[in-house]
N, C-alpha and C positions, 0 to 999 in steps of 0.2 A: 504493499499500499504505499510506503514511503517513497519508493522509486516512481510509482504512478503519480503521486502528488508532486514530486520534483518536475517530473516531465510535463505535467499540466501547467505548473508556474512558468517553466522555461518556454512553452509554447505560447502561453498567454503574453509574457513580457516580449517575446520575439515578435508577435504581431503588433505590439504597441509602440515598438522602437520607431522613432520618426525615420522617414525616407532620407533625410538629410544625413543621417548617420550611415545608412546603408549604402547610399551613393555619395559621390564628391559633393553633391549639392542637390537640391530639390525645389526648382522654381515653382511656385504654386500654380496650379490650374485653378483659378478663382471661379470658373463656371462650374466646377464640381462641388459637392457638399463638404464642409469642414468636418473632420472627425477628431477623435482623441489624439491620434498621432500627427495630426495636421492635414492639410489639403494634399490631394494627390499631385504627382509630379507632371509638370508640362512636358510634353514630348520633347527629348532632347534635341531632335532635328530642328525644332522651332525656337530654340533658346539662342539669343544673341548677346553681344556685348551690352547692348542697352539694357537688358534685364538686370545688370548688376550696377546700375548708376540710378541714383534718385535726386532729382533736381529741385524738390519741394521744400527743403528746410530753409524757407525764407522767413522773414519778419512777419508774425501774425498781427492782426488788427487789435488794437489795445483800447478801443473806444467802447469799453464795457465797465460794469460795476467795479471790477478789480483792477482795471488798467492793465489787463494781463492779455498777451498774445502768445498762441501756441500753435506750432505745426508739427504734426507726428509723422514719422515713416514707421509703418507697422506692416505686417503681412497683408493686410487688406488693400494697401496702395503701393507697396513695394514687394511683390511676390517672392523675390529672392530670399527673404528672411524667412521662409517657411521652414521650420524645423531647427532653425539655428539658435532660438532661445534668446534673441536679442532684438531690440528696436531702439529707435532714436527719436528725440524731440527737441525742437528749438523753442526756447522760452524767452519772450521780451516783456519785461514789466516797466512801465512808465514810473516816473518819479512819484512816490506815495503809494504805489500800487502793490499788489500781493498775489501770490498763489495761496488761495485759502487752505485751511485744514482739509486734508483729504488723505485717502489711503489707496494703495494698490495691493489688493489681497493676494495677487499671484506674481508679484515681481519685486525684486530688489531695485532701487534707484541709485545711479550715480550722477550727480550735479557738478558739471565742470563750468565754472564762471569764466567768461571770456571779455566781459566789459561791464564797468560800473561796479556796484557793490550789492551784494545779497546778505541777508541774515537768514539762515536756514536752520530748521531744527526738527526734531521728532519727539514724541512724548511716549513714555512707557507708564505702566501703572505706579511706578515708584519714583521715575526720574524724568528730567527734561535734559536733552542733548542739544545745544544751539551753538552756532558760530557765525561770526561775521566773516564773509567770503571776499576775497580779492581776485582779480583776474589771474588765472593759473591755478586756483585752488580747486580741489576736488573733495565733494562731501558726499557720504554714503548714507542712504536711508535703508535700513533692513525691511525686508519684505513685511508687509502688513501693517507697519507702523504709521500711526496718525502723524502728519508731518505737514510743514508750511515753508514758504520762502516769501520774503518781502524785499522790495527795493528800499535799502536803508541808506542810499547815497544820493548823489545828484545826477540828473539826466536818466536816460534809459539804461537799464541793467539787462545784459543778455547772457544766457547760459545754454549749453547744450547738455541734454539729459539722456542717459542710456538706461535701459530696463533690461532685466534678466528674463524677459519673455518676448516673443514676436508679436503678441497682441495683448498688452497689458490692460487690466481693468482699472478704472479710476472710480472711486466713491467720494464726491464732494459732501463734506459735512452739511454745509449751508443748504444744499438742495435736498439731502436726505431729511434734514429737519423741517425745512420750509417749503419744499416743492412737493409736498405730498397732500393727501386728502383727509388726513387725521384731524379731528376737531381741534380748533385753536386752543380750547381750555384744556384738553388733554395734553397738547404740546407744552402749554404754560405749566402745567402741573409737574410735568416730568422734566422741565428744563429750568424752573424757577424764573422764567422770563415772562415779564407782564403780558397779559393776554392781548392788549391793545397793540403792543410791539410785535407779538407774534403775528397778528392779522397783517400788520404793515409788512413784515417781512415775507409772509405767504403770498401777499399780492405782489410783491417784488420778484419772488422767485418762481411764481407761476403756480402756487399751491392753492388749495381751496379748504373750506371748513372752518 
């Protein structure tokens, strides 16, 4: 029975290994359904040099509540990342702006500042880890940690961010709290925020109730 069990596990994990590890690479066929191991591979004969270049890491629009612009290169718009366990993002924050509290449940985050000044940090149940970043500094946010970044200097601050996932998930705390349909009095009771303020925030972030 032990041998059968081992063979079963070996077979199971063999099928779930990403195609990118079986082959040299696996450019995603985005027309096919995504599965746990990732997208199926695009036929090798149709892969070109253009598949390995992404031109979209440009400054994002910052005319929003947080004065935050972000452009992401993930498997959904850069198929070559399929199975590689990495993605990239450019972040631009205007003076006085921020990347609000959020989490990435499925990815560690690496922040490299290239212009301006960031204050970045993450929170655990017992501690806060925060640091002022200058150009050339690298800050690591472990997977799943509630974290933030803000422009603590003058002018626009720019960073390149890398994730240990080709398609990272993001949960923004403000939208989770105030972009929902929970009754405002319930949100008020569970956050200790005045109910009138909750209603204002719900109106701002698209919530109701």
